[in-house]
N, C-alpha and C positions, 0 to 999 in steps of 0.2 A: 332754222340761226342759221345765218348768214356770217361766213367767218370776218368781223372783224367791223363788224353791223355794230353796236355798239348795246344788244341784247346780251342780259344779267341771266340768269342760270347757273341751278346748284342741284347737285344729288345726296342729301342726306335722309340716314335711315333715324325718326322718332319712332321712342318710348310712344306709347300708348297717354294723350292728355289732348290737351288745347294750345293749339299753338294758331298762330299770328303771320299773314304774309304782306310785308308791308308797301306797293309800289312806290316812288315815286320819282323824278326824270331828278337823271344830275345835276347840278347847281341850280339853277331858278327853271331848267325845261319843263314845259308845258305840255300836253296831249293826251293822246288814247294810246292804252297800253293793253297788254292783252297778258292776265296773270293763268296759267296753267299749270294745277295739280295732278299730276297722276301718284298713281297706287299705284306702285311697281310690284306688289306681291298679289302673287293670282289668287286672295284668300283659301292657302290651304288650309288644312283642319289642326286648328288650335291658334294661328293669327290673327290677327285685328286688320280691320280695312278702313277705308274710309266714311265714314259713317255723318256726316256734315258738313256743309259750306256754304259760308256766308262774303256776303259780300257789298261794302258800303260806297255807294259814287252819289254821283250830282247825277239826275237822272233829266237829259231834258230832251228835245226834241224835233217827228227826223229822223236822221242820219245819226242825233245820237243821247237816243232811248239808251233803257240796258240791255245790253243780250249779254246769256251767263252759259255756258253750254256743259252739257254732261251726259257722259253714255252709260247706259247699262249692259252694260257681262253680264255670262251667264246662260243659263238657256234657261230659264223663268221667272216672271215678269217682277221687276222687283217694286214695292207702295211706297210710296214715297212724301213726303207732303213740303211742299212751298207755302215759304209764304214773303210776301214784298211790304213789308214795315216802313208807313211815315210816321203817320201821325201818335202811335204809339212811342217810337221814340223822345217825342217831345218832354215826355215825361224821363227822360236818359240825362237833359240840357243842352241836347239835340236843336241848332238856331239851324233854320231856314229848309225843313220839312219838306217833304214833297207832299201836301195836305193828301190827294185822295188814286193813292196810284191801283195802275194796274198791269194786271200780272198776265198774257199766255204762256202757252208752252205748245212748243209746233215739234213733230214728229221729222226728220230732211230722211225723203228720198234718195232709195236705192241709183243713181244718174242724175242728179241736181234737182233742188224742188222742197218743197216744206210743208206739212198738210196738218193746220192747225187742229189741238185734241180736247185744248179741254183749255180756261181764261175765269178766271174771275175778278170784278169790281167789289168787293165791300165783304170784307166776310162776314157781316152778317148775322155773330156770334155762330156760327157753327158751327153744331158739336161737332161732327170730324174733327176740324180744324184747332179746336180746344182743347179736347182729350190726346189728339195723337200728336201734337203741339205739346202735352200733358208731360205727355208719354217718353218724349225724347228729349225731355230735356229743356224745353225751349221758356224763355220768359213768358208770361203772356201778354195776350194783346189786351188793349184797353177793349172793356165793353164799349160796344156798338161803334164804336173808330168805321172811322176807314179804309183797312188795313184792310190788303188782299192775301186770299189764303186755299191755296187749294190740296187736296189730299189728292190722290189717282196712283192706281198702278201702270207701270212705267217699262212695258213690253223689251225684253232685250234690243238698244238700237241705241241712236246718236238721234238727243234732240237739245232744242232749242226754250230757253225762254228766256221770254222778250219783256221790260218791264217801261213804262211807258205813265206818261200823266194825264188822267181825264179830264176831255178838253182841252188839250196844248199843257197844263200844269206844273212847272218844270221844280226841280228842289233834292234834296240831300233822301233816299230812302236803302235801305233793308233788303237785302237777296238774297233768303235763305230757305238751305234746299236741306232734306234729313230724310234719309236712308231707314 
């Protein structure tokens, strides 16, 4: 971070549990922000680790789609569930939802660039998404909704989840990643 640049940061030790980080502009400031959460615990035996992260965001088009980064550490692949929830959010009273979200997972390549390794548009009652979500403690998706869901194994590396709306739709979506 640039000294005096107005960025915010905190280092905290958290007991196991559920936490929310809220990002807002100072005063009435608006714009694009990057919220980063790093698990400083290297996963020593008997310790906890970051197992789920989610972000509710306003998905737009072009350069204003939602981008979520994740790093898989270690020496073995990690099974993950990625969900992009739009239609199911309406049942929680969220207005202006993204009616048909699309999720893509890209793997960063050494030296720059990335490659698309998977994606989903409409989870279509996938048994993998449903069962993995239930095992992870996720709320159920509405049957036959156009929410997006992917269950995949990610090798150690750097990944980006890109969220957009089918047909350039816009609206509020919840992006979730469960390990």
